[in-house]
N, C-alpha and C positions, 0 to 999 in steps of 0.2 A: 504494500500500500504506500502511496506517496504521502508526503507531509500534509498536503491540502486535504486529502481524504481522511487521514488520521486526525487532523484537527477537527473536522466535521463530526467524526464518530465520537472522539473523546470529549469534545467541547459542546456538542449539540445533541447527538442522538442518545448517548448514554445518560447525560444529565436530564434530558427530557423524560426518559423512562423512569429514572431514579426519583426525580422530583414528583412525578405523577404518583408513584408508590408512596413517597414520603407524605403526600397530602392525605392518603388513606390512613397511614399510621398516625398522623396528627389528629384526624377525626376519631380514630379509635381511642387515642389518649384522652381527648376532651370528653368523649362519651363515657369514659370510665372515671371521670371526676377530677382530673388534674387541672390545676389553675394555670394561668398564663405564666406566672413567675416560676413555679417549679418545672413547668414544661421547658421553659427557656434555659433553666439551670441544667436540666438533664441533657438537652441538646448541646449546650455549651461544653459540658464534661465529655460528651461523646465526640464533639468537634476537636477537643484537645487530644484525645486518643488518636483519632483519624489523622489529625495534623502531624502528630509525632510519627505515625507510620509513614505518611507521605514524605516527611523530612528524611527519615532513614532510607527509604527506597530511592528517592530522588538524589540523595546525597548533596542537597543544596540548602545552605543555611544563610544565603545572602540576605542582608537586612540593612536598610538605611533608615535614617530618621523620617525621610519623606515616605518611603514605602510602608513603614510602620504606621505613620499617621493616616495614610489612605486606607490601610488595612483596618485600623480601628474605626474609621468612619464607615467603612463598608459594614463591619460588624454591628455598629450602632444602628445604622439604617435597616439592615436585614433583620436584626433581632427585634427591633421595634415593630416592623411590619409583620413579622411572624407572631409576635405577641398580640397584635391587633386581630390577626386571623384566629388565633386560639381563643380570644375573648368572644369573637363573633360566633365561633363554633360552640363554645361551652355555655355562654351566658345568653345568647340571643337566638340560639337554634339555627345558626347558619348551616347551609348545605354545601358540602365540599364540591358537589357537581355544579353549583352555581358560582361559588366563590373562585374556584381555580381559573375558569375562563376570564373572570373579571380581573383578578390580580395578575394574571399572566399577560394582560395588556401592558404590563410593564415593559414589554418588548418595544412598544412604541416610544416610551420615554427613553429607553436605552439607545434606540436607533437615532432618535432626534438629537440626543446629547452627543452621541458618537459622530454624527454628521457635522455638528457644529464644533465641538471641542477638539476632536481628532482629525478634522477635515476629511472625513471618510466620504463626503459628498463627491470627492474627485473620482472615486472608484466604483460608484454604484449606478445602476440604471434607474433613473427616477420614476419611469413608468411602472416598472416591476415593483418598486418600493411603495408607490401609491396604491397599486392593486393589492399588495400584501397587507398594507395598513387597513384598507377598506374591509378585507376579509377578516382581519383580527377584530376590528371593532364590531362588525356584523356578528361574528361568532360570540363575542362577549355579551352583546345585547341579547341575542337569541337565547344563550344559555342562562343568563340571569333571569329571563322571563319564563323559563321552562317550568 
C-alpha cells in the first residue's frame, strides 16, 4: 500500500469505524448510570494507557512547548464536547442515532478551518467540497428528525 492509501485507512477508515463503536459504548455507559465526570475520568485513564502504548510502539517522544499547548487545547475541547454528549445521553434521553450525525458535522468546521488556517483551499476541488458539505448537512438534519 502506498502512503496516501495508508493515510486514508489509518486516519479515516479505521477511526470512522472505531468512533462509531465508541458512540455505542458511550451510550451503554450512560444507560448504566455513569455521570459525565466519571465517564471522562475513565476515558482519560484509558487514553493515558493507549498513549503510552503508542509512544512505545512509535518510539517517538518528540515534544515542544507549542505542540504540548495545542495538545492540551485539543484535549480540553474534545473532553468538553464528549462531556456534553454524555450529559445529553444520560440526563436528557438523547439518542446516539440522532446525536452522532449531528456532532459529526464537525467535519464541516474542521474543513472550513483547514481551508483557511492551513491554506488547504489550494489543493481541493471546491465543487466536490460543496457537494460533500450539502450531503453532510442533509444527513445530519434527516437523522436528527428521525
